C-alpha angles and dihedrals in degrees: 000000000000122000111208101215141084089265089071123176131222123256093257089078085086086072088057097047095127093050092048092050091048091053090053094047092048091049091050093047092052089059096058106103129208086249089058091051092045091061092043100260118140091187130049116272116280090237086068096051096115094051092043091050092051092050091051091049092048092050090048094050090049090053092047091055093043090050090049092239097123122112096194112080138223102035111251112262089227112033092180090057090046091055093042090053090058097051121118112239115218090196121097132193113252111260117229117225110227116200119213110235095204 
């Protein structure tokens, strides 16, 4: 399994695939609120996808360091900031239209 972030893991994580998947599933399940369940959702609301994804990634990176599978040493002081710094931003600066005066 390949983690696409600066907190990359070594190839031996493939041997721990079940444990890695379990960490992700447990992280996701902790984020399902009583309000979600009340309206029949078994997953967090889609509007929270970015936050949910960050929490899963943070929990996974923490596990990877605890399990001694990380390649990047030392462990980042702030794993949340490490993960946040790797996020794709769907927001773009507004482009200015320049008209040619010739």
